[in-house]
N, C-alpha and C positions, 0 to 999 in steps of 0.2 A: 504493500500500500504506500510505503514511503517512496518507492521508485515511481509509482504511478503519479503521486502528488508532485514529485520533482519534475517528471517529464511534462506534465500538464502546465506547470509553472513556466517552463521554457517555451512551450507553445504559446501561452498567453502573452509572454514578453514579445515574441515575434509578431503575433497578431495585433498587439497594441490596441486592446479593447477601448481604452479612453480615446484614442485617435479615431477609431471606428465610430464611436458615439458622437464625436464632433462632426464627422462626415455625414452620419445619419441625420443629424439636426439640419445640416445644410441641404441635404437631398430632400428632406421633408418640406422645407421652405420652397425649393424649386418645384416639387411635385404639386404643391398647393397653389401655384401661380395660375391665375385665370387664363393666361394666354399660352399655357404649356403646350397644348395640342395644336397650336398654330404651326408648329414645326414638328411633324409627326416622328421624324427620325430621331430628333433630339429627345422628344418626350419618351419614346420607347427606351432610349439609353438611360434616361434618368430613372424611369420606373423599374427597369431591369436591375440597375445598380442599387436602387433603394431596396428592392426585394432581396438581393444578394447580401447586402450589408446587414439588413435585419436578420437574415438567416445565420450569418457568421456570429453576430453578437448573441443571438439566442442559443446557438450551439455551444459557444464558449461558456455562457452562464449556466446552461443546463448541465454541462459536463462538470463544471466546478462544484455544483450542488451535489451531483451524484458521487463525486470523489470525497467530498466532505461528509456525506452520509454513510460511506462504506464502514468506517470504524464502528459507528453506532450499530449497524446491521450485525457485524460480527460479535460485538459485545453482548447484544441482546440474545443472539443465537446461543452463545456459550453460557450466559447467565441462566437461560431457561433450559439448557440442555436439549435444544430442539434440533434434531439432526436434519430435518427437511429445510429449516431456516438456514442452517449452516451451508447446505448444498446450494440453496438459492443465493446466499451471499457470495459463495465462490464463483457461481455462474455470472453474477453481476460484475465481480472483479475482472473476470476473463473478458467479458463483453466490453468493459471500460478500457482494458488494455488494447483490445483490437481497435476501438474507435479512436483512442488517443493516438495510436500508431498512424491511422489514416489522417488525422489532423496534423500530425508531425510532418508527414510527407507533403501535405499542402504547403506548409511553411517553407519547404525547399524549392517551391516554384516561385522564384524571385527574378527570373529573367525578364528582359525588356518587354517581351510579347506574351509571356506565360499566362497572363490573366485573360487573354482574349479568347474569342470563339475560334473554331478551327475549320479548315477546309481539308478534307481527306480525299485523296485519289488513289484508287487501287487499280493496278494494271497486271494483266497476265504477261508472263515472261516466257522463258524456255520451258518446253514441255507440251506443246501442241494443245489438243483438246483437253487434256488433263489440267494444263495450266489455266485454261479458261474456266474450267469447272472449279479449280482451286481459288481463283480470283473471286468467283461468286460465293464460295464458302467463306472467304475472308470478309466479303461485304456483309454477309449475314452475321458473322462473328461480331463485327464492330457495331452493327445496328442493334443487335441483341444486348451488347454491352451498354450502349446508350439507354436502351429501354430499362435495363436493370437499375441504372443510376437515376432514372427519371429525367434524362436529358432529351431535349427536343432536337431532332435532326431532320434534314430535308435533302432528298436525293435530287441533284440538279440534272444529272445526265447519266445515262447508262448505254454503253455500246455493246450489243449482244454479239456473241460469237455465232458462227454458222451452225455448228453441230450441237454444242451445249455450252453453258456458262457465259461469261462476259469477257470482252476484250478489255474494257475499262469501266469505271464508275466514279463519279465525283459527288460527294455529299457534304453538306455543312452541318457542323455540330454547334448548336446554339445554346451554349452554357458557359458561365464564367470559368476560366482556367481550363477550358477544353483543350486549347493548344498546348499549354504547359504539360497537361496530363498525357495527351495522346502523342506528343512529339517523340516520345521514347519508342513508339511503335514504328517509326520510319525506318525503312530498309527492305531487304529482301527476305521473304518468308519461304521456307523450303518444306515441301510435303513429300513424304515417302509412303506409298501404299500400293495395294494391288489395284491396278487400273480397272475401273468399271467399263472402260471403253475398249479394252483389249480382250478379244475373244479367246486368247490363249491364257488369260489370267496371269499375266506377267507383272512383276513389280515395276512401278514407274516413279521416277523422281520429277517433280514439277516445281516451278518457281512463280511467285507473284510479288510485285513490288508495291510498297505502301509509301505514299508521300503525304506529309502533314505540314500545312503552312498556316500562319495566323491570318485571320480576317483583317482586311485593311480598314482603318478608321480615317476620318476626315483629316486628322492631323498629319497623316503620312505623306500627303502631297505627291501623289502619283499622277502626273499629267500625261495623258495620251492624246497627242494631236490627231485630228481626224484623218490626215493624209497618211498616218502610220497604221491605220486600221482598215481591214477588209471585212465586210459584213456579208454573210451568206445566209439565206433563209431556206428552209426545207420542211418537209412534213415529218412530224414525229412518228416514230415507229417502235413497235415492241418486239418481243421474241418471235422469231420466225418471219419477221418482216411484216407482220400484220399491222394494218393502219390503225392507229389509235386517235387520229385526228384528221379532219377533212380539210384543214387549211394549212398554209405554209407558216406555222407559228414557231417552229424550232429555229434557233439562231446559232450560227457558228461565227466566232470572232477570230480573226488571224491578226496577230501583231507582227507586221511586216519586218521591222528591223531585227527582231529576235527569233521569228518563226514560231512563237508560242501560239498554239491553237486551243481554244476552249469552246464548249458548246453547252447549250441548255435547252431542254425540251419538256420540262416538267409542268410548265404553266400553259394555259390555253391561249394566253395573249402573247403576241410577238413582242410587245413593249416590255412586258414583265420578264420574258425570257432573255431579252437583250440586257435588261438591268442586272439580272442574276449573273449572266455570262460576263458582264463588265466587272462585277464585283470579284469574280473568280480570276479574271485576267489581271486586275489590279493587284490582287493578293500574290499571284505568281510573279509579277514584276517586282513587287516589294521583296519577295523571297530571293529573287535573282540579285537584287541590289544588295541585300544583306549578305548573300553568299560571296559576292565580289568584294565587299568591304572586309569580310572575315579572311578571305584569301590574302588580301593585302596585309592585314595585321599579322597573319600567320607567317607570311614571308618575312616581315620585319623581325618576328620572334625567332625565325629559323625553324618553324614548325613544319616538318615534312611528313607528319603522320597522315595516314589515309582516313577516310570517313569511317566512323565506327558503325554507321547505319547499315552498311551492306552486309548480307549474310548474317542477319541478326537473330534468327530463330529457326529451329528445326521442329517439324511436327511429324512424328513417325507413327503410322497406324499398322504397318506390317514390316518386319516379322514380330515386332513387339509394340507396346503402347508407351509413347513418351513424347512430351513436349519439352524442349530445352532451349533456354536463352543462351546464345553463344557468347554474350558479353558478360552477363552476371553469373552464369553457371546455374541459375535457378532452374529447376525442372520439376515436372509432375508426371505421374503415370495416368492421370485422369484426362485423357485426350477429349472425351466426349463433352466434359464440362467446359474445357477451354474453347472448343469449337462452338459451344452454345453461349459464348460471351463471358465466361468466368475467368477474366484475365487480370483481376485486381492485384494479385500477388506478383505477376510479371511486371505490371506497370510500376508498382511500389518499388520493387527491387531495381527496375530500370532507372527510376528517378533518383534513388539513393546512389546507384552506380555512377550516374552522370554527374551528380554533385561531387563525388569523390574524384572523378576525372578532372573536374574544373579546379579543384583545390590542389591537385598534384603540381 
């Protein structure tokens, strides 16, 4: 219990609850302004941040109360010799330990863009039809993960493969700290299994890539001149090429200088699809700028190390069951749970590993 109290005190110091309360007071003033919804984008940001800060304060206060109540629970159980109450007290202690560990991991997300929403792109890589199927399995893994956490997500574009699976998919995760949390998932994911597409039942290794970038905000100043942009419109389509729309509402944007191509087909309106595609393009350009700046800094530092993101995790379904992170060495034999979105332990170990790398 002393360890739990000490860890929570460290988390509280990083969260800085008094500062959060000051921010809450300011946000409440902004939210009550009569002209708030004259600017809908700003209003949504204010109300979203307000809800998040309220949640952080409530979570910290409730956890402090639970930790303070723990000694009383154990004392009562022992005084009354109540075995069931002692078991209940132990279960509460273990639950608190898990929840404080999650809060502690959140405090490690202190990067410049960590608090932002995320744009995730999944692409099939080497492995043919198995890779396309694997990419679709990863899409389900991450959307299930979001559902488990109560995070809102929106699929902007899906490019289906001919036989099965997907060539690529892009979706937005609309939750605070989604980027900082999911950015440790970036890299190549490797699957080993008996191929369901091989009539001889041979083992197949396939690969899919995951890209995670932060959503652009107005302060990022990503200007895209009209003459650098090519806009194409086309009809949305679903699996097997079936038409899901009777108008040319899907939009593809090409940034001519860099060759970056993004598309969006989830809305019925061409205007809405263009706006969503533009948001994705701006985010990709911001990430490109960040990458170029990091390369310059690394060159000055003499940092010649490769990206840690490539070949980051292996999922083995045959001849044995195992999922292993190649950076943190964390592994589990419960592949079914992982493929159903239970990846919290992988993400936590990834965030802790990244912080260690940054401090080396």
